[in-house]
Structures are given as structure tokens and as C-alpha cells.
N, C-alpha and C positions, 0 to 999 in steps of 0.2 A: 628032249631038252636041248636048247641051243648052247653050244660051247662059247665061252667068253673068248674073244680074240686075244692072242698073246703075241708080243713082239718086243719092241723097245719102248714101251710106255714109260712115262715119267710124270710125276706130280710136281707142280710148281705153284706155290702160294703167291698171291699178289700182296706185296707189302706197301704200306703207306710211307711217304716221306715228306717232311716239311721243307727240306733243302736238298734237292736232287743231287747237286754236285758234291756237297758235303757227305751225303749218305753213300754215294758211289766211292768216294775216297776212303770212307770208313770201312766198307766191305772189302775193298782191295787191300787195305792195310791188314785186315784180319786174315787175308789169304784166300778169299773166295775168287774164283776165276770169272772175270767179266767176259761173256761171250757175245753180248749185243749191247750197244750203246746208241740209243735212238730216242724215240718218244718214251720208251721204257728202257730199263737196263736189266738184262738177264744175267744172273750169276749162277754158276754151277758150284755145288757143294757136295763132293763125293758123288754118289749115285743119284742125288736129287738136285734141287736148286730152288730158286725163287725169282720173282719178277718184281723189281723195284719200280713203282709208278709215281708219276708226278701228281699225286693226290694226297691230301692230308686232312684227317679229321682226328682231333686230339683224343676223343673218347675211344675211337677205334684203335689208334696207334698204341695207346697206353693199356689196351686190353688184349693186345696181340702177343702171343707167345709162340716160340718155335723151339723144337727139340733138335739138337745137333748131336748125334751119336758119334763118338770118336773111340778109336782103339787105345789111345794113350792120353788120358786127361791131364796127366802131369806135364807132358810135353806141350800140350795145347796151352795149359795155364802159364807155363814159362814164356811161351810166345805172346799170349795175351797181356800178361803183366808187364812185359818188356816194351809194350807199345805206347804207354802213357796215354791211354784213350781219353781220360778226362782232360788232359792238357791239350791234346791234339784236336779233339772233336767236341769238347764241352759236355760229355756224357757223364752219367753217374759212374762212380768207381765200380769196376767189376768186383764180384764177390768170389772169394777163393773157394776151391773145391771143398765140399763137405758132404757127408752122407745125409741123405734126406729120408724122412719117415716112409716114403714110398719105395725105398730100397735101392735107389740109385745114388751114386756119388756125382754131384753136379756143381759146376761153376756157373755163375750168372753174369750175363753181359747185356747191357742196354745199348741200343743203337741211338743215333742222334734224334730220332723221332719218338723215342720212348718204347720201342718194341723190345720185348724181353726175350733173350735167347737162353735156353737151358743147354749148356754144353755138358754132355753126360758121358761117363765112362761106360763103354759097352761091356756087358758081363759075359764072361766065357760060358758058352753052353746055353745062354738064354735066347730062345728062338725069336722072341719079339725085339731083341736088341739088335 
């Protein structure tokens, strides 16, 4: 049996955006690190990341969800709620952290294109978190 190559692999999803410049400012305000700004914008988020592209399809954007696992959801919520995202970026108001039926405590944030982020508290000792 062949061994799967291992190294510094990273998965990055492509995200749609309606307004490229507005979306880049939104993600920078949230605290993601922009590492490339060209025909696409690449952002790092912890050990993962995403690629913001100049393509928008409403149905796709509004059906895209990402999970962002964090060590301290309360600190992230304080940061997020202090940004006035609706006022700055015209997005839906973020939803405060709450325990979800699937067992994670989650805050919800919508980006300017309608992409929904689940900002989740990492659980101690849970291998999948």
C-alpha cells in the first residue's frame, strides 16, 4: 500500500465575494492575516485559511458556511462585537455565543456576501476540535 505524502499541506476553501475590496477590509478587521492581494486574496486563519475570489453567485454565497475553531470564544466575541460589523460593512448583526444542539458553543458571523461563519469554542480533550 502506498503511503500518503506528508509535509506542510494546507486546505483552503475558495469563498465568493460580491465586493472584493469590501470583503478584504471585512476579513482584515476580523483579524485574518492577508498574505496575498492580487486577482484573489489569500487569508490565513490559524493553521488554515481561505481564498477570496472575485466571483459571486448569491445562491452559492448564502449556502456557504465555514467553521472557525478558537481556544477562547469569549475573547473572540468581545473582539467581534466591538467592531460594529453591521455599521462598517452592512452585514447582518453577529449572533452571540450560545450552546448548540450538536454540542458546540458557537457565535455566528455573516460576511458582506452572505457567507456564514461558525466561530466555535474548542472543547478540551475533543480530538476533532
